[in-house]
C-alpha positions as CSV (number, residue, x, y, z in Angstrom):
1,A,118.4,119.5,109.0
2,V,117.2,122.6,107.4
3,T,115.4,120.8,104.5
4,K,113.7,117.5,104.7
5,P,114.3,114.6,102.4
6,A,112.0,114.3,99.3
7,H,110.7,111.5,97.3
8,I,112.0,112.0,93.7
9,S,111.9,108.5,91.9
10,G,110.4,105.1,91.8
11,S,106.9,104.0,92.7
12,I,105.0,101.2,94.7
13,D,101.9,101.0,92.5
14,N,101.6,97.4,91.4
15,A,99.4,95.1,93.2
16,R,101.5,92.2,92.1
17,D,104.3,93.3,94.4
18,F,102.2,92.1,97.2
19,P,100.8,88.6,97.8
20,V,97.0,88.0,97.9
21,P,96.0,88.0,101.5
22,P,93.5,85.6,103.0
23,G,90.1,86.8,101.8
24,G,91.5,88.3,98.5
25,R,92.8,91.6,97.7
26,A,89.6,93.2,98.9
27,A,90.5,92.4,102.4
28,R,93.4,94.8,102.2
29,R,91.5,97.4,100.3
30,G,91.1,100.7,102.2
31,T,94.1,100.0,104.4
32,E,97.6,101.5,104.9
33,V,100.9,101.1,106.4
34,I,103.4,104.0,107.5
35,V,107.0,103.1,107.4
36,R,110.0,105.3,108.7
37,V,113.2,105.1,106.8
38,T,116.5,107.1,107.2
39,V,117.4,108.8,104.0
40,G,121.1,108.8,103.7
41,T,123.4,111.6,102.2
42,D,123.3,109.4,99.1
43,G,119.5,109.7,98.7
44,R,118.9,106.1,99.7
45,A,116.6,104.7,102.2
46,R,117.8,102.6,105.0
47,D,116.9,101.2,108.4
48,C,113.1,100.8,107.6
49,T,110.8,100.3,110.6
50,I,107.0,100.0,110.6
51,Y,105.7,103.2,112.2
52,R,101.9,102.4,112.0
53,P,101.2,98.9,110.8
54,S,98.4,97.6,108.4
55,P,96.4,94.6,109.3
56,D,98.8,92.6,107.0
57,P,102.2,92.2,108.4
58,E,103.5,90.5,105.3
59,A,102.5,93.5,103.2
60,D,104.2,95.7,105.7
61,A,107.5,94.1,105.4
62,I,107.4,94.0,101.7
63,T,106.6,97.8,101.8
64,C,109.8,98.3,103.8
65,D,111.8,96.3,101.2
66,L,110.4,98.3,98.3
67,V,111.0,101.6,99.8
68,E,114.6,100.8,100.6
69,N,115.2,99.2,97.1
70,R,113.0,100.8,94.6
71,L,112.5,104.6,95.8
72,G,115.2,107.4,95.3
73,F,115.1,110.6,97.4
74,R,116.8,114.0,97.5
75,P,118.6,114.0,100.9
76,A,117.9,116.6,103.7
77,T,120.5,119.4,103.8
78,D,121.9,121.4,106.8
79,S,122.3,125.1,107.1
80,A,125.3,125.1,104.9
81,G,123.4,123.3,102.1
82,E,125.3,120.0,102.8
83,P,123.4,116.7,102.7
84,V,122.6,115.2,106.0
85,A,120.9,111.9,106.9
86,A,117.3,112.3,108.1
87,P,114.1,110.4,108.6
88,F,111.3,110.0,106.0
89,F,107.9,108.6,106.6
90,W,106.2,106.7,103.6
91,R,102.5,105.9,103.7
92,Q,101.5,102.9,101.4
93,R,97.6,102.6,100.8
94,W,96.0,99.6,99.2
């Protein structure tokens, strides 16, 4: 790919998207997860995997689901300007 995929729409910014962990929301505050997805030629994220986990595996799995279903991307392009599938890393902080 000559250009990388770029996040262009959607957000993951509502605490209600995630269950309250043991110890309350403060237990997750200041942590993060990094997930890896493949952004297809259609701008959709697929094949999410946890690249760097947070201390909350349930929140990590929810993050994967939200990235795949809520976010939109501009796909990567090759040297001819054609869209190509490429990896994208999303960092979710709490």
